[in-house]
N, C-alpha and C positions, 0 to 999 in steps of 0.2 A: 258396352252399355253402362250407364251410371246405375249405381245401386238404388237410388231414389230419384224420381223425376218430379219436376214441378207439375202440379196437377191442374192448374187453371190459369189461363193467360188473361184474366179480366180484373186484376187488382188495379184499383184507380191510382193515378198519380195526380195529385192536386196542383192546380196552377192559379196564380193571381197575376194581375197586370204588373209587368216588370220582373216576374219570377215564374216563368213558364217552364214546364218540363222540356229539357233539350230534345231535339228531334232525334229519331232513330231508336227510341227506347220503348219498352213495353213492361208494364207491371204484372207480376205473377204471384200466385200463392204457392207455398210449398209446406210440407209437413215437417215440423221440428220434433224435438224430443217429447215423448208422451202424446204425440199426435196433434200438438197445437198448430193452428193455422198461422203461418208467418208470411210476411210480405217481402218480396225482393223485386228488383228491376234490373234489366240488362239493356245496355246501350251499345250500339255498334258505331265505329267511326265511319266517315264517308269514304275513306280509301282502304288500302290494305292495312291489316291489323298488326301491331307490334307485340300484342299480348293482351292481358287483362289486368286491370286494377280492381282488386276486391276491396270495396270501401265500407268501413265499419264506423258508424257514428258513435258519439258519446252518449252519456245518460241523458234522457229526455228528448234526444234529437231524432227526428224522422228523416227519411230519404229526401223529402222536399227541401230541407234546409241546405242540402248539399248540391242543388242544381248548378250553381256557379262552378263548384269544384268539379262536378261531372263534366261540364263543358271544357274546363281546363285540360282534363285528361283526354277527352275526345279529340281536341285540337292537336294533341301530341300523338295521335294515331293509336290510341288504346281502346279496346272494349272496356266498359265499366260495369261492374256488378256491385250494386248497392243493396243494402238490406236494413230492415227494422229488427232490432233485437226484440225478444219476447218482452211483453210488458210496456211497449212504447210504440210510437208511430201508429200504423194500422194493424200491426200484429196483435195476436190475442193478448188480452190483459189477464193478470193473475188474480185479481180481486173484483168483486162487483163494483167497487168505487174505481172508475177508470183513472182518476187523478193520482191514485196511490202508486208511488214508485216502489214496487215490491220485487223481491227475488227470493228464490228458495235454495238453490244450490249452484255452485260454480260449474259442476259437471253438466247441468242442463244447458247452459250457455255454450260450453265447448261442444256439446253434442249437436246443438242447433247449427253452429258454425260448420262443423264437419258435414252435416246433412245438406247445408247450403252448397258447399263445394261439390258434394256428390250429385246434387240436382243439376248442376251446370257443367259437369265434367265434360260432356260431349259438345257443348255449345259455346263455352268461353275459351277462346284460343289461349294457348300457353306461349310463353311463361306467365305465371301469375305473380303479381306484386301486391302485397297486403298494405293498405293504407288505413290507419285507424287513428281516432282521436279520443283522448281521455280514457273512459271506460272501454271503448272499442279497442284502443291501442293496447291497453293492459291485457285484454282477452286475446288479441292477436299474438302478443308475445307469449302468453301462456300456451296457446295452441302450438306454437313452434316448439316450445319446451316439452310438450307431450307427444311430439313426433309427427306433426303435420308437415310432410315433406313435399307436398304439391306446390306450396308457396315457396318461391326461391329467393325472395327478398322482402324486406318490410321497412316502411317509413312510419314512425310513431310520433304523433303530435301530442305533447304534454301528457304522457301516459299516466294513468291513475294508479301509480305504484305505492304512494303513501299520501293518504288524504289529510289535509289540514283540519284539525279539530278545534281550532280556536283556543279558548282558555282551558279547555279540558285536555288532560294528557291522553295520549293514544291508548295507554294501558287502561285507564278508567273507562274510556269509551268502548273499548273491546269488551271489558268486563260487563258493562251495562247491557250491551247488545246480547251477549250470551245469556245473561240472567233473564232478560225479558223473553227470549226465545224459549228457554227452558220452562218458563211460566206461562206459555201459551199466548204470548203477545207478538208473535213474529209478524203478523199482518197489521199491527197497529202502528199509527204514525209515531215517529220518534218525538216530535214536538207537539205540545198541546195545541199550538196555533200553527197548523201545517201551512206550508208554502202554497200560495195561490198564484199559478203562472200567469193569470190574466191581470194581476196587479203590479207586475214588474214595470220598471222604467229604465231608460238609458242611464239616467243620472245615478240611480241607486243599485242597479243589478246587472248592468251590461258586462259581458265577459270579453268585450272587444272595444277598441277605441274608435271604431268606424261606426258612426251613427247611421249612415245610410244602410249598411248591411244589417245592422241590428233592427232597424225599422222594417226592412223587407221581411225579416223573419217574423216580426210581430204581425204583419199583415197576413202572412201565411197562416199563422196560428188563429187569428180571429176569423179568417175565411173558413177554416176547418177546425173547429174546437176539439174534434175527436183526436187530433194530433197531440193535444196537451198532456203533460205529465207534471204532477205537483211534487210535494214533499216525499221524503223517503220513509219507509217502514223500518222496524228493527231488523226484519229479515234482509232488506236490501243493505242496511248498514253493515251487518255481519258479512254479507257477501262481498261488499266493496273492500272491506279490510282484508278478507281472506284472499282475494285476487292478488293484491299487492304482496302479501306475505309469501304466497306460493311462488310468484314470479321473481321475487328478489332472492330466493335461495341461491347461493353461489354455485352449487352443483347443477341447478336447473339452468342458470345462465350459461354455463359452460357447454350445455348440450346444444345450444343454438349455433349451427354452423353457417347459416345464411347470413349475408350482409344485412345489418340492421342500423338504420339511422334514426336517432332520437332528436327531434326538433322541439326544444323546450322554450316556453314563453318566459321572458325575463321577469315580468311583473305578475306572476301567477299567484292568485289567492285561493286556489282550490287544491293544488297538489304541491308537494315539496320538490323544488327544482334540484336541490342537492341530491335527492334520492335518484332522480332521473340521470343526473351526471354520474353518480356512483354506478348505476346499472349499465350505462353506456360504456363506461371504461372496462367493465368486467365481461361484457359480451365478447367472444373470441374475435368477431369481425364487426364490432360496434363502432359507431361514430356519434359523438355528441355535439350538437349545435345549439347555442342559446341565442335567442332573438331579443336584444335589449328593447325595453319599452312595450313589448307585446303583452297583452293580457292572456288569459287562459286559452281562448279560442283563436290560436294563431292562424288557423286556416281561414277564419272569418275576419281577419284583421285588416287594417288600412293597407293600401297597395305596397308601400315601402317595406312594411314588416312582412306582409304576406309573400312578397317576392323571395324572401329567404327560404320559405317552405318550398316554393316551386323550384328554386334553384337546386335544392337538395334532391327533390324528386327527379329533376332532369339528370343530375349526376348519377343517381342510382339507376334510372331507366336506361341511360346511354351505356352503362356497363352491363346491364342485364339483357336489354333488348334494343340494340342499336337500330336506327331506322334502316330499312332495307333499300337497296339501290333500285329494286324493281317496283317500288311503290308508285302508284299512278299519280300523275300531276294534272293540274287543271288544264283543260283544253284551251288553246288560244282562241280569241274571238275571230281572227281571220287567218287564212293560210299564210304561214310565215315564209319569207324569202329564204331560199336555201343558201347558206353561207358557211361551208365547212371550215373549221378552225385548223384542220390538219389534213395532210394528204390521205386519201382513201386507198389508192393503189397506183402503181405505175411510177415512172421516174419523176414526175412533177405534180405539184398540187393542182387541183381543179379549181378554176375560178367560177364564181356565180354566173349563171347565164343571164344576160341582159337582152331584152327584146331588141332585135335589129331594126334600125331605121328603114322605112320603106325605100326601096330602090327600083328604078324602072326595069333594070335587067339583073335580077339577083343571080349570083354565081353559085351553083350547087356545091355543097361541101361533100367530098368523098366519104368522110367519116365524121360523125358528130362528136363534139368535144364532151358532151354531157348526156349520159343515158337518160331516157325518158322516165324510167322507173324511179320513183323517189327513194331516197335512202331510208331503209326501215329503221324504226326506233322501237324501244321496248314499251309496250302498252300494258295495261292491267291484265294479269294472267287470268285465264278462265277459271282456274281453281288455285287457291292459295296453297303452296306446298306446306306440308306439316313441318313445324319448327323442330329442330333436333333437340333431343333430351339435353337438359342443362344441368350441369353439376354445380350446385351453389358454391361448393368449396373451391371451384376453379375460377370464380369470377374475381377479378381485380377491380376495385373501385378507384377511379381517378380522384384526385383532390378536387373538391368543388371550387369553382371560381369565386373570388371575393367580389361582391357587387360594388359598382362605383357609387359615389355619393349621388343622391342622398339615401341610397339603400343602406341597410344596416351593415356595419363593418365588424361587429363583434362575433365573428364565427369561431374565433378561438375563445376558450373559456376565460371570461374576464376575471381578474383577481378581485375577489369579494370575500368578506368574512362569512364563515359558515353559519347557516341559519340554525337556530336552536329548535329542537323538536318538542320542547315543552317537557315538563316534569310534574 
């Protein structure tokens, strides 16, 4: 039995025309660190399951924003467990002002994640593959570094390992965050004019080149304003910097024995791609892939750029959880004609039985050529056999295929001058 169980299966999943919740899912509440009420949702594929994708969004992002991604994983035969981090989505907020993007401690987020896995231990088929974006990706990596062994592989999208701080040096931003926290301003906005999520536009603030996907998310936000998150507090800023600092320690990176693929946006204006490349090279079983022309939200990008992310997932999934031969297939519309491709038994192959033309005096056959019983085929098993325990260290990842044009071709790290981190 799991240590902590989801306690209510009535958490809403919001839908708008063109962005409905995928079929086969249910929203639930579970208790996070400190007893906070947090939201999760579990989807099951229509056929036999290959395992579970644990999907962790980035900062400000709720489950609803990832409906299309959930559908991608369901079509590949995976259960999908998605969740709202504390302080965003429909999970409990940490301040009376719901728009404040606030955080108190890294440990609270890691504890929430561990409790999420505990709550679904008996219901989410294994193996488990972690998929995270930005803040979620950095926390996924940190959870592996702190010993989360139930997850056997991870795919990280533009992980928040080193935040871009504009004209301010990283050192000065870190100092300002710590100073304000020590002086009781942890829950105050960093900017005097905090970010208003309802004033964004594709031209000024989009983190993708795909207008249609951007506008779909905006429709979801306006339909359910409770999903919105605005600017960050000093507490969140300190938290965001600490996540990256801890995850980038060389000794911590060496502890991760699971295969980890980092898919980094080429035109990222939120995190340093050179840092993601550095981390990917130092993970014992790491792989770094850069998608040219993609902005920060590569999972929400245009199809040609988004294809790179899905290709990397397929390569990882095929190594960890290959499709099973016994998976059920769609039933044909009509009874198919029997036409065996190879001999079943006996000295000669059996030919398909064709209906004989009517004859006035049929001659009886002493022995029929074809048994009346149809050849049995494998159907969906009554109960899915438990997947054998998987040793992450034993998994060999095949080289991911290079997509044909016009899909991106820059899967090898392109030669480019190193970015300056500011001073």
